[in-house]
C-alpha positions in Angstrom: -0.2 0.0 0.0 2.9 2.7 0.9 4.6 1.4 -2.5 1.4 2.5 -4.4 1.3 5.8 -2.7 4.7 6.4 -3.4 4.5 5.6 -7.2 1.4 7.5 -7.4 2.9 10.8 -5.7 6.0 10.4 -8.2 3.7 9.9 -11.2 1.8 13.0 -9.7 5.0 15.2 -9.7 6.0 14.4 -13.3 3.0 15.3 -14.6 3.2 18.7 -12.8 6.8 18.9 -14.1 6.3 18.2 -17.6 3.0 20.4 -18.0 4.9 23.5 -16.1 7.5 22.8 -18.9 4.6 23.0 -21.8 5.6 19.3 -22.5 2.2 17.8 -20.7 -0.2 19.1 -23.6 -2.6 22.0 -23.3 -2.9 23.9 -19.8 -6.5 23.9 -18.6 -8.4 27.3 -18.3 -9.2 29.4 -15.6 -5.2 30.5 -15.5 -5.5 34.1 -15.9 -6.4 35.5 -12.3 -9.1 38.7 -12.4 -8.2 41.5 -9.9 -11.7 43.2 -10.3 -14.2 41.2 -9.4 -17.7 42.2 -9.2 -19.4 39.1 -7.8 -22.9 40.2 -9.4 -22.4 43.5 -7.9 -24.7 46.5 -9.1 -22.7 49.5 -11.3 -23.7 52.8 -12.2 -22.8 53.7 -15.7 -23.9 57.1 -14.8 -21.8 59.8 -13.3 -22.9 60.8 -9.8 -23.4 64.7 -10.8 -25.1 63.4 -14.0 -27.5 61.2 -12.3 -28.3 63.7 -9.7 -29.6 66.0 -12.5 -31.3 63.3 -13.8 -33.1 62.7 -10.4 -33.7 66.3 -9.7 -37.6 67.4 -9.5 -37.1 70.9 -8.6 -36.0 73.7 -11.9 -33.6 75.4 -9.4 -31.7 72.3 -8.2 -31.4 71.3 -12.2 -30.0 74.8 -13.0 -27.6 74.4 -10.2 -26.0 71.5 -11.7 -26.3 72.3 -15.2 -24.1 75.9 -14.3 -21.9 74.0 -11.7 -20.9 71.1 -14.1 -20.9 72.8 -17.6 -18.8 71.2 -20.0 -17.5 68.4 -17.5 -17.4 65.3 -19.4 -20.2 62.6 -18.2 -20.9 61.5 -21.4 -19.6 58.2 -21.4 -19.7 54.9 -19.2 -16.5 54.5 -17.2 -16.5 51.0 -16.1 -13.2 49.5 -15.6 -11.7 46.0 -15.6 -8.3 44.4 -14.5 -6.6 41.0 -14.7 -3.1 40.0 -13.8 -0.7 40.0 -16.6 0.8 36.6 -17.7 3.0 37.8 -20.5 0.6 37.5 -23.1 0.7 40.2 -26.3 -2.7 40.6 -26.7 -5.8 39.8 -24.6 -9.2 39.4 -25.6 -12.3 40.5 -23.1 -15.5 39.2 -24.0 -18.8 40.6 -22.4 -22.3 38.8 -22.7 -25.6 38.7 -21.2 -25.4 34.6 -21.0 -22.9 32.6 -19.4 -22.2 30.7 -22.7 -20.8 34.0 -24.2 -23.2 33.8 -27.3 -23.2 37.0 -29.0 -20.4 38.6 -27.1 -19.2 41.9 -27.1 -15.2 42.1 -27.5 -12.6 44.2 -27.2 -8.5 43.1 -27.3 -6.1 45.1 -25.3 -1.9 44.6 -25.1 -2.4 45.6 -21.3 -3.7 43.6 -18.7 -6.9 46.0 -18.3 -10.0 47.9 -20.0 -11.0 51.4 -19.1 -14.0 53.5 -19.7 -15.6 50.5 -21.6 -19.1 51.9 -22.7 -21.8 50.1 -24.7 -23.8 48.4 -21.9 -27.3 48.4 -21.4 -29.2 49.8 -18.2 -30.9 46.8 -15.7 -29.5 43.9 -17.9 -26.7 41.6 -16.3 -23.3 40.7 -18.2 -20.9 38.2 -17.6 -17.1 38.6 -18.7 -14.2 36.7 -19.0 -10.5 37.3 -20.5 -8.7 35.0 -22.8 -5.0 35.3 -23.6 -3.2 34.8 -27.0 -1.7 31.4 -25.5 -4.9 30.2 -25.1 -5.1 30.8 -21.1 -8.4 32.4 -19.7 -9.8 33.4 -16.7 -13.0 32.5 -14.8 -16.2 34.2 -15.5 -17.3 37.0 -13.6 -20.5 39.2 -13.7 -22.1 42.4 -12.7 -25.5 44.2 -12.9 -25.9 47.6 -14.9 -27.8 50.3 -12.4 -31.6 51.1 -14.1 -31.0 54.4 -15.6 -33.6 56.3 -17.9 -31.1 57.1 -20.5 -27.8 55.0 -21.7 -24.8 57.1 -22.5 -22.2 55.5 -24.7 -18.4 55.6 -24.8 -17.6 55.7 -28.4 -13.9 56.6 -29.1 -13.1 59.7 -30.8 -16.7 60.8 -30.7 -18.5 62.9 -28.1 -22.3 63.4 -27.0 -23.5 60.0 -27.7 -26.5 58.3 -26.5 -29.4 55.9 -27.0 -32.4 57.5 -27.2 -34.3 54.6 -25.3 -35.2 54.1 -21.6 -37.4 56.9 -21.1 -41.2 55.8 -20.4 -44.1 56.8 -22.1 -47.6 58.4 -21.2 -49.4 55.0 -21.9 -46.5 53.0 -19.1 -44.5 51.8 -21.8 -40.6 52.6 -22.1 -38.7 53.7 -25.6 -36.7 50.2 -26.5 -32.7 50.2 -26.3 -30.4 49.4 -28.9 -32.7 51.0 -32.0 -31.8 54.8 -32.1 -28.9 56.2 -31.3 -28.1 60.2 -31.1 -25.2 62.4 -31.4 -22.4 64.2 -32.5 -20.5 64.4 -36.0 -18.0 61.6 -36.6 -15.9 63.1 -39.3 -13.9 65.6 -37.6 -15.2 68.5 -39.2 -13.6 72.0 -38.6 -11.5 70.1 -36.0 -14.3 68.7 -34.0 -14.7 65.1 -32.7 -13.6 62.2 -35.0 -14.2 58.5 -34.5 -10.9 56.4 -34.2 -10.6 53.1 -35.6 -11.7 51.6 -32.2 -14.6 54.0 -32.5 -15.6 52.6 -36.1 -15.5 49.3 -34.8 -17.6 50.4 -31.9 -20.2 51.7 -33.8 -20.2 48.9 -36.6 -19.8 45.9 -34.4 -20.3 46.2 -30.6 -23.5 48.6 -31.5 -24.2 46.9 -34.5 -25.5 50.2 -36.0 -26.6 50.1 -39.9 -28.0 53.4 -41.4 -26.3 57.1 -40.5 -28.6 59.8 -40.8 -26.8 63.2 -41.1 -28.9 66.1 -40.2 -26.3 68.3 -41.9 -26.0 70.2 -45.3 -23.4 69.2 -47.9 -22.0 72.8 -46.7 -21.9 72.0 -43.3 -20.2 68.4 -43.2 -16.9 69.1 -44.5 -17.8 66.6 -47.7 -18.8 63.5 -45.9 -21.1 61.8 -48.6 -20.9 57.9 -47.2 -21.4 56.0 -44.2 -18.4 56.7 -41.7 -18.3 53.8 -39.9 -19.2 50.9 -42.2 -18.6 51.7 -46.0 -21.2 48.7 -46.7 -24.1 50.3 -45.2 -26.3 52.8 -46.2 -26.0 57.0 -45.3 -28.5 59.7 -45.9 -27.8 63.4 -45.7 -31.3 65.1 -45.4 -30.6 68.7 -43.8 -33.2 69.9 -41.2 -33.6 73.2 -39.2 -33.5 73.7 -35.7 -36.2 74.4 -32.8 -39.4 76.2 -33.8 -37.7 77.3 -37.4 -38.7 73.8 -38.2 -42.6 75.1 -38.4 -42.0 77.4 -41.1 -39.1 75.4 -43.1 -40.7 73.8 -46.5 -37.0 72.2 -47.1 -37.0 70.6 -43.2 -40.7 69.3 -43.7 -39.6 67.1 -46.8 -36.3 65.8 -44.9 -38.7 64.8 -42.0 -41.0 63.0 -44.3 -38.2 61.0 -45.7 -36.4 60.9 -42.5 -39.8 59.5 -40.8 -40.4 56.8 -43.8 -36.9 55.4 -43.1 -37.7 54.9 -39.3 -40.8 53.2 -40.2 -38.8 50.3 -42.1 -37.4 47.8 -39.5 -34.3 46.7 -41.8 -32.7 49.9 -41.7 -32.3 49.5 -37.6 -30.3 50.5 -35.7 -29.9 53.7 -36.6 -27.5 56.5 -35.9 -28.5 60.1 -36.4 -26.4 63.4 -36.2 -25.6 66.8 -36.8 -22.3 68.4 -35.6 -22.8 69.0 -31.8 -25.7 66.5 -31.6 -27.3 69.2 -29.9 -29.6 71.3 -31.7 -30.8 69.7 -35.0 -30.3 66.2 -33.5 -32.2 67.7 -30.3 -35.2 68.9 -32.7 -35.2 65.4 -34.2 -35.3 63.4 -31.0 -38.0 65.7 -29.5 -39.9 65.0 -32.4 -39.5 61.4 -32.1 -39.7 60.6 -28.2 -42.1 63.4 -28.2 -44.7 61.2 -30.7 -43.8 58.1 -28.8 -45.3 59.7 -25.6 -42.2 60.8 -23.6 -42.9 63.9 -21.4 -41.8 67.6 -22.0 -39.6 67.1 -18.4 -37.9 64.0 -19.7 -37.4 65.1 -23.3 -36.0 68.0 -21.7 -33.5 66.1 -19.4 -32.2 64.2 -22.6 -31.6 67.7 -24.5 -29.9 69.3 -21.6 -27.5 66.3 -21.0 -25.5 67.8 -24.0 -24.3 70.2 -21.5 -21.8 67.5 -20.0 -20.2 67.0 -22.9 -17.5 68.9 -25.4 -20.5 70.3 -27.6 -21.5 73.1 -25.5 -24.2 73.9 -22.8 -27.5 73.4 -23.8 -30.7 74.8 -21.6 -34.2 75.3 -22.1 -33.5 78.9 -21.3 -31.4 81.7 -20.5 -32.1 80.5 -16.7 -31.7 84.3 -15.4 -32.6 84.8 -11.5 -31.4 81.4 -10.6 -34.6 79.6 -12.0 -36.2 78.8 -15.6 -39.4 81.0 -15.8 -42.3 80.0 -17.8 -41.8 82.7 -20.3 -37.7 81.9 -20.4 -37.8 80.1 -23.9 -34.6 80.8 -25.4 -30.8 80.6 -24.5 -29.5 82.1 -27.0 -30.4 84.1 -30.4 -27.2 85.4 -31.8 -26.6 84.7 -35.6 -22.7 84.8 -35.6 -23.1 81.9 -32.6 -25.9 79.9 -32.7 -29.7 80.1 -32.2 -31.0 77.8 -29.0 -34.7 77.6 -28.3 -36.1 74.4 -26.8 -38.8 76.2 -24.7 -40.2 77.9 -27.7 -40.1 74.8 -29.9 -42.0 73.2 -27.1 -44.6 76.1 -27.0 -44.8 76.8 -30.8 -45.7 73.2 -31.3 -48.6 73.1 -28.6 -49.7 76.6 -29.7 -49.8 75.7 -33.6 -51.0 72.1 -33.3 -52.2 71.3 -30.1 -55.8 70.5 -28.9 -57.4 72.1 -25.8 -55.8 69.3 -23.6 -52.4 70.5 -25.1 -51.1 66.9 -25.2 -47.5 66.9 -26.8 -47.6 63.9 -28.6 -50.9 65.0 -30.2 -49.5 68.2 -31.3 -46.2 66.5 -32.7 -48.4 64.0 -34.8 -50.4 66.8 -36.0 -47.4 68.7 -37.3 -46.0 65.5 -38.8 -49.4 64.6 -40.6 -50.4 68.2 -41.6 -47.3 69.9 -42.4 -45.0 67.2 -43.2 -47.3 64.7 -45.2 -46.3 61.7 -43.1 -49.0 59.2 -43.3 -50.8 57.8 -40.2 -49.3 54.3 -40.9 -45.7 55.6 -41.0 -46.0 56.8 -37.6 -47.8 53.7 -36.4 -45.3 51.2 -37.6 -42.5 53.4 -35.7 -44.4 53.4 -32.6 -44.5 49.4 -32.8 -40.7 49.2 -33.5 -39.9 51.6 -30.8 -41.8 50.9 -28.1 -41.0 48.2 -25.7 
């Protein structure tokens, strides 16, 4: 019996020695040690000050936060993941909503960490693991993303990009995530933000965006005439005006008709639409889309003013003089040499011209789209079916 035990111990030691020298076949998995382990912890993709703004119900408090953190960048997710460096030249990091890692989101890195990872969806659970270029891998870990009525995104090189989903509608439903994305330029027009190659991969593969809708004119987009992140995918340039100017612009109404027809075709999704800053023209279109779907004016305003926490410049519903937003404070900026920002006026003019006695915003927007832009009821109903969860 002692002899058998001795032989077993000797054989085991030999196997271990051969394996450590690379002579004992493939190493088993779980060799990479994660140094960031969440064990199912709930993580917040929203910066604390942005969440404080979104949660604030008093306009004075909203304005205080807007003023204090004006220009501070909260337009990105900042989740970090680390592991022990075992000498690999490249690591592949997988994130998935299932333990089998089907349809995983993939990142590659030559160092033992990922910072500012940024395509996660609120109120979802994710699993993650690391695989080295030598075949070694880590155990899988998991985390849950805290709920949030909006989804800011980290897209490398770009700015002010977010999903328009997550908001509740008047009929108790939610706008679906992963359908429509809004944001700023991608092509570095006049020295502005420009997608990196990693950003191109994020847009085309991690987010799977298909159609690019450019709301700029040919004279305002630095010559872009094709999809910037996927040469095989469609691109349409459909210039529109901004804020209440859309009520009198025939070219804008024609462009809106085409835009909403594209939105009614589910094969075009996911869609990214943008201007330069992702604020004025983009904000106006978002007002029409989410407003039509039944998002409240208060929540539309929160989404609009979130641009203030980016490099794209502050966007407020009004001037905010006296430390508050008064009922007649409808224009933040009206300077032909700078910009025209009139979020509050857009809301008022839509209701005044197209609202019924009940002044329900969604009804007024629908009337404007039907009567002024010649968009059919069928098109609008199809968009509602696509965008509402």
